[in-house]
N, C-alpha and C positions, 0 to 999 in steps of 0.2 A: 692271669688275666681276668679282669672283672667282667661280670655279665653286662654291665652297662656299656663297656667298650665294644663287646661282641655284638650287641644289638645295633650299635651305631654304624657298623660297617655297611656300606651301601652295596647294592648288587652291581658288579662291575660290567655286566652284560647289557644292562638297560641304560639307554641314553635319555637324559632329561635335560631341560634347559640349564640346570645348575650342576649337572653331573655328567661328565663325558663318558662315553663307552670305552671299553678296553681297546677297541680298534683305533679310537682317537689317541689313546696312549701310545700305541705302536707307531702311528703316523707322526706323532709329536717327536718320538725318539728319532725317527728318520729325518725329520726336518732339522733337528739340531739347534733349536732355540731353547728357551727356558720353560717351555710348556710342560715338559715332564715334571719338573720341579713344582710347577703350579698345580698339576694334576694330583700330586701327592698331598698337597695342602687341602685339596677339595675332597679326595677320597678318604683321608684318614684324619679327620679333625680331632679325634679323641685318642690318638696314639700317645703312649707315654713319651715324655720329652726325649729320652735317650734313643728310643726307637725312631722317633721322627727325625732326629738329628742324623742317625746312621743312614736312613733311607734318603734324606736330603743330600747327604754327602755323595752317595752313590749316584743320585740323579744329576748332581752338579758335575760329577766326573763324566757321565754319559753326555750331558749337554756340551761340555768342553770338547770331548772327542768328536762330536758331530760338527761343531763349529769349525774345528781344525781339520776336517776331512778324514777322520779316523772312524769310519762307520763300524758299528758292532752291535750285537744284540744286547739288550739289558738282561744279563743273566748272572747276577751275583749268586753266590752259594749260600745255602742255609746253614745255621749252626749245627743242627742235629739231623739225623736221618728221619725222613718223613714218609709215612706209609698211609696217609689219609687221603680221601677223595677231596679234590679242591673245589673252589668256587668255579663253576663252569664259565669259560670265556673263550674268546677267539684269539686273545693276545697273551697276556701274562696271567699266571695262576698264583693265587694265594693258597699255600698248602698247609696242612695240619702237621704238627709234630706230635708223635706219641700214639697215633692211631695204630691199630693192630694189623691192618691189611691194606695193601695196595699193589698195583701191578709192578711198580718199580720205584725205588727212592730217587731216580733220576728222571724227572719230568719237567719240561719247561712250559708246556701248554696243556691245558685241560684236555683229557682224552674224550670228553663228551661235550657236545655243544649244549647251550643253555636249554634248548628245546628237548634234547634227549634226556638231560638231567631231570627236567620237570616231568617228562613222561615216566621215567623210572622211579620217581618219588624220592630223589636224592635231595630232599629239602628238610632242614631242621625245623621241626614243628614249632619250637619255641621262638626261633628267629628265622623266618623264611628267607631272609637275605643270605643265609649261610648254609652251604651244603657240606656235610662231613661224613655221611654214611657211605660205606664202600658199596659199589655196584659190581656184583660178580660178572665175570666175562660171559657166562651163559645168558645173562639178561641183556647183553648188548647185541646189536646187529653185527654182521661180519665186517661191515665198513668201520664201525666204531671200534671193534676189536683190533683191526689193522691199524687204526689211528692210535690206539693206546700202545700197541707194540712199537710203532714208529717213534712216538714221542718219548717212550721210556729210555731211549738212547741219548736224550738231550739233557743238558744240565738243568738243575732246578732253579726257580726264580726266588720268590719270597716265601716265608713260612710263618704260620702262627699256630697257637695251641688249639688242640681239639677240646671239645666240651668235657670229656672225661677227666682232663687234667686241669680244667679251668680253675677250680677252687684251690687245688694244691699249688698251682703256679701263680696264684694271685699276687700281683705286685712285682712279678719278675718281668724282665724286658722281653720284647718280641724277638724272635730269632732273626738275626741279621746276617749280612754276607760274611761268610767265614774268612774270606780273603782280607777282611779288615778286622783282625783280631783286636785291634786297639779299642774298638767299640764294645768289646766284651772282656774288659780287663780282668785278669786273674783267672780266667777260665782255661780249659785245656786248649792246646795248640793243635789245629788241624794242619799237619805238615804239608798235605797235598795242596792246600789252598794258597800257598805262597809262590807256586811256580809261575803262574800267569802274571801276578804283580811284579815279580822279579824280571820276567821277560820284558814287560812293558817298561820298567825302570831302566834296564840296561839298553834297550833299543831307542828310547826317546831321549836319552841323556848321554850322548857320546863323548862329551868332554867333561873334564873335572868341574868346570864352571857350571855347566848344565846340571850335573849331578848334585852339586851343593845347592844350587838354586831350587831344585826340585825338593830336596830335603827340607829346606827352609819353608817352602810353601806348605809342605805336608805337615810339619810341626806346628805352624801357625794355625792350620785348619783343625788341629787336635787340641787347641787351647794353650799351646806354649807361647810365652811372651818373648819377643825378640829384644835382646840387649845390645848395647853398643859399648865397645871397649873404650871409646872416647869419653864416656860418662861414668859417674859414680854409680855403683850398684847398692850402696849401703842402705838407702831408703827405698829401694825397689824390691829387693828380695824379701820373700815371706815364707814361713814354714808351710809346707804343702803346695808351694808354687812350682811351676814348670817353666823352664827358660831355655833359650839357646842363643848363640851368637856365632858369627862367622868371621874369618880373617882372610883377607885378600880375595874373597869370593871363591876360594878353593879349599878351605878347611872349615870344619864346623864342629862345635861342641854343644851338646844338649844335656840337660840335667833336670832332676827333680829333687826337691828338698823335702826330707822327711817331716812329718807333722810334729815330731818331737825332737827334731835335730838340735844339737848343742855344739858349739865350737869345740873342736878336738875329736868329735866322733868320726867314725870311719866313712869310707865311700866304696861302693862297688863300682869298679871302673872297667869299661870295655874300650880298648883303643885299637883302631884299624887304620888303614890308609885307603884313600879314595882316588888317588892318582893311578894311572895305568900307562904301560908302554905306549908311546905314540910318536908321531913325527911332526915336528913343529916348523913353521915357516921361519926362515932366516930374517934378520932385520930388514934387509933389502933383497927380496927373493926374485927380483927381475933378472932374467938370464937372456943372453943372446940366443936367438933361435938357431937351431941346428937342423939341417936337412929338411927344412920346412916344418919343423915341430916347435911349438911353444912349450917351454919347460918351466918348472918352478923350483926355486932354491929352497931346500928343506934340510933339516938336521934331525938326527934321531934323538929322542928323549929316552935315556937309559938304554935298554937293549933292543929298541925298535930297529926297523929297517933290516931285520934278519930275513932269512930265506922265505919265511912264510908271507912276506909282504909282496912277493912277486905276483903279478897278474891278478891283483885284487881291485875291486871297484872301490875307489877311495873318495869319500866325501870330505867337506871342509866345514869347520865350525870353530867357535870360540867366543871371545868377548871383544867388543869394539868400544873404544872410548870416543864419545861424540860430544862436541860442545853445543850446548843449547844457547843459541844466539839471543833468546828472549831473556834468559836469566843469567847468562854468563857462566853457568855451572858446567862442569864436566860430568857427563852421565855415562854409566856403563850399560851396554846393551848386549844381550846374547844373540848369537846368530848361528844358524846351520842351514846350508843350502839343501834343498830337497832332492838332489840328484848327485850321482858321483861325478866329480870334476877331474879326477886324476887317475892315472894308472902307471905302474912301473913294469914295463914289458920285459919278458925274458927273451933270450936268444935261442932260436930253434936248435935242436941237437944236431941238425944237419951241418952246422958250422964247425963241428969237431971240437978241438981243445978250447976254442974261444967260447964255446957254450957251457963250459964248466963253471957253474955258478955257486960252487960250494963255499967260496971265500971271496965274494965280490968286493970291489972298491965302492964304498958307500958314497963317496964324493962324486965319482964319475960314472958309475954304472947303475946306480939306483936313484936316478933323477927322474921324477915323475913327468909325464907328458900331460899337458892340460889343454891342448888345442893345436890347430894348424896355422902356420904363417902363410897367408895368401899373397905375400909380396912377390914381385917378379924376381925369379932366381938370379937374373943378371944384376939387378940392383942389390939383391941380398949379398952377392959375392963381393961387391964393391963397398958394402956397408953404408951406401948412401941413404938407406931407409932408416938408419938408426937415429931416430930423434927421441929425446927423452920425453916421457909422458908429461903432459901439462895439465892433467886432471887436477882440479883444485887450485891451480896456479903454481908458479915456480916457488920452491921453498916449502911447500906443504908436504905433509906426510903422504898424501895420496899420490903425489908426483913421483915418489920413490917406489911405488908398488906397481905390479902388472896392471895395465889399463883395464883389461877385460875382467880381472878379479875385482878391482875397485868397483866397476860398474855392477857386477853381480852382487857383491856384498851390499852396496848402497841400495840397489833395487830391492833386495830382500828386506832391508830395514826402512824402506821408503825415505831414504836420504836424498834430497835434491841438490844440496850444496856439498860437493865433495871436500871442500876445504874444512868442513866441520868435523871430518874424521881426524881425530888427534893422534890415535895410535890403535893398534890391535894386537891380540895374541891369538893366532889361528893355528889349527893343527889339522892333519889329515887323519881320517879314521875309516875303518871298514864299514861300508854302508849296509851290508847284509844284516837284516834284523836277527835277533836271537829267536830261537824256535825250539819247540819240542821235537825230539827225534827218537829213533828206536821203534821196533815193531809194536811195542806197547807204550810208547811215549815215555820211556823211563829215563831219557836223557834230556838235557838242555844243551844246545850248541849255541855259543855266543862269543862275542868279542869282549875285551876289557873286563873279564871276570876277576882278574887279580888287580885290585881287590875291592871292586865295587860290591862284590858278593857279601863279604863279611860286614862291610859298612851298611849295606841294606839290611842284613839280618840283625845287626846290633840296634839300629834305629827302630826297626819293627818290634824288637823285643822290648825296648824301652816303652814304646807306645802300648804294648800289650801287657806290661807288667802290672802286678797288683798295687793298688793304692791303700796301704794299711794305715789305719789311724794311729798305730803304735810305732810306726817306722821312725827310727832316730838316726838314720844315715842318709847319705847322698847317693843317688843313682846317676851315673854320668857316662856318656858316650862321646868319644873323640874320634873324628874321621879326618885324618891328616893328609896333606899334600906332600909331595916331594920324597916319599919313602923310597921310590925306585932309584933316586939319585943321591941318597945319603941322609935326607931329613934335616939338612943343616940350614935351610932357609927359615925365615921368620914364621912361615906357615907350616913348617915341618915339626915332627915329634921331638926333635932335638932342641927346639926353641923353648920359650917360656910359656907356650900356649896353654898346656894343661896345668902345670904348677901354678901359674898366675890365676887361672880360673878357680882352682881349689882354694887358693889364698884369699881371693876376693869373697868367695862364698863364706869361708870361715870368719873373715873379718866382719861381714854383714851381720852375723849373729853373736858377735863377741861384745861384751861391755867395754872392753878396751881394745886397742889395736892387737891384731892377731900376730903374735911374735913367733920366734923360732921354736919355743917350747910347745906352743899350741899346735903349730903346723907339724912338728915332728911327731906329736901325739896322733894327729890326724892321719899322717902317712903310715904310721905303725899299725893303726886300726883298719887300714884299707887293704883292698886286694884288687889286683889288675889282671884282666885277661887280655893278652896281646893277641888279637884275632887277625890272623893272616892265613891265606889259603895254603894248603899243604899238597903233597903229591899223592895222587891216587895210583894204585898199581896198574901198570900197563901190561896186558897179557902178551904183547909181542916182545917185551923186554924184561922178562921176569928176572934174568940174571943181574939186572941193574939194581935190584931191591934187596934190602936186608931181610933175612928170614924173620918172620913173625912181626915185621914192622912195615906192613904193606896195606895201607888203608884202602877201603873199597867205597864205591859210590853208593848213595842212598842207604847208608848205614849209620853214620853219626859223625860228630866232630872228631878230628884227629889231634891228639896231643903231640906236640913237636918237641923232641928231645935232642940235645947236642952236648957232648961232653966238653966242648971247647968254648962254651959261653956264647954261642951264636943265638941261643934262645935262653929264656929265663926259667925253664922248667926244672924243678927239683922234686924230691920226694914229698915235701910238705905241700907244695902247691898242687902236685898231682893227687895226693890224698884229699885235699880240699875240694878240688873240682870233681873228683869221683863221688864225694858225698852229695854235691849239688846234682850230679847226674842221677844218683840213686833216688833223690827226692822228686825229681821231675821225670823219672822213668826214661832217661836218655841213655844212649850207648856211646861210650868213648872208644876211640881207636888210638893207635900210637904209631908215630912215624919217626924213624931215625935213619939218616943216610949212611951208606957204607963207608968204611974207613978209606977206601980208595976213591972217594968222590968228595966234592966240595959242597958244604952246606951254605944255604942262603941266610940272610939276616932279616930281622924284623924290627919293629919299633919297641919291642918289649925290653931288651937290655938297656937302651938309652933312657927310657922312662923309669924303669924300676931302679936303676942305679942313681938317677938324679933325685929321686924322692925317697928311696929306701923302702919301697912298697913291695910286699909279697906279690909274686907274679907267676904266671904260667903262659906259655905260648900254645894256642889251640885254635884251629880253624878248619874250614871245610876243605875236603880233598878234591882235587881237580886233575884232569888229564891235560897234557899239552900246555903246561905253564909257559908263559912268555911267547906263545904263538899268537898270531893275530886272531885265531879262533880257538876256543878251548871247549872242553866238555865237562859237564858236571851231571849229577843225578837230578832228576826232576823233583825229588823229595829233599834235596840238600838245602835249598834256601829255607824251607820250613824246619828242617832239623837244626839248622843254625839258630833260628828264632826260638825253637823249643829249649835248647840248652841255655842260650843267653837270657831268655826270660826266666828260666829256673834259677839262674845265677842272681838276678835282681830280686826275685821273690824269696829266695831262701838264704841269701847272704848272711843276714844277722843271725839266723838260727844255726847255720853251720859254723860261722865264725866263733860262736860261743863254745863250740866243741873243741876249738883249737887254742883257747886262752890258757 
């Protein structure tokens, strides 16, 4: 960091007409407008561009949370451990990296007020706007010591370099929030920093459509260009470029082109699936009321509506197709209601054999209740009240759907004319948000982990990976829909989605059309990680696991082996990934199921066999797979990012060892 920049930093505790105080910043954050973003522009006019961008992104995220009723403190994590005294303020603290002493590396507010700091002389003589000298506890009042001890338990906010390291670190970027490793490409991965972002991702994006839309927005914010499959890519792609596209709104592929890429060169590929077990509405979900209850016609997607779906608070969300009467176009809009609308009630054990729910009839016994029918029971018995819904007019889609549901969805989307609702794909989901658990918060309890977890880790790894000027390969991530039901649809891994993307990339950089010879060369030079969650060892069922093949939480990615071809793992691919793990200092575990049990499948075999690509199956281990709520370690999202980032960073180097 240059001296000039350091002198330009204003005193955050003094308010002037052109410079708000730190308390203004706090109030702006609570208000939820764009004022925090504006304050950053005023406070730090001389920040390096990458540091300004990182802090602006964090401010934009906060402003968005506030506008949407998600209050939180602005507490991003710093890159490195900080032990320096901060700029005294009543709100947020700018801390130093590299100083030798401080009360704690976890401080969110300055332990001293500005007046106390001035009295104790904690002012840099060269730049009086910056304090960086440590103030020993014995020089503080008892109240100040108590405040320091209290604040040491809170997360850190921003960080900057101390004067001792200023010259050495000149030109390097400002420490930025560790949870956004993509702004520090090529650096070490802080595995702890990904727990909260994953919790936010999984909680705010309950359907596959929401998850893909979130990733699209995230990629665009990081400089990726959105492509359309309907258009030619030949004149769009460039070496060093970053791109993504989606199909059906439920699958997404993102990739980076190496600066020295040539057609026929290989690709480092991570493929996961982003769909999860769920319960979807039937085409006409309107049902006759029974015993005064309004119910909803639903069907399980894959293995949903299992026993874990009983007595859960179920929300509804998905995508709605709406006709724009002004343009005549059909628009896709995402929706999720902010409260649980359904529940599948159990029968109390007092009813004896009838209450045995070990093998329920999913058509008749697992029908959600969504409300009460207030019709007179005598009329209900004679069916006189059964008039079809006329919302939107006869013959419209809305007329075939439950009236209250149509009104609720239309209200959420501010739709006045029900007839403009052309169709929708809605599903039920567990509304309980993901959260940290365990006495030391070593767990994450969440729904839909399989497999939004590996999709999250793969995209984050791509964003965090190094951008080498000598890279001659493609880095690519595919997050596919429909894996849980066989991957046979056009947005599934068994489609042409990934092969066609690679072919179009190859063709864009080829002097001639990219034929079979060049594509076969590309596939032979590539390597695929089929990233799907694995089974963590359950201490209550140890006999169900194969000895020496029982992955643990918070340890590392588990390689999945199967002698019958349900996975792609072999000795070559295992040795390859082990070399990657060695280089990025990651730990690999191994899972194989017992001979008397059945192994599940992944997208690996279908992709590898279609393209002839070397491949391995490896993913994060979890407890309670296919339950409506699962358990992973709080370090596991970051451990996934660490290995996948290492794969992108070291692929070319390791691949050379296997030629």
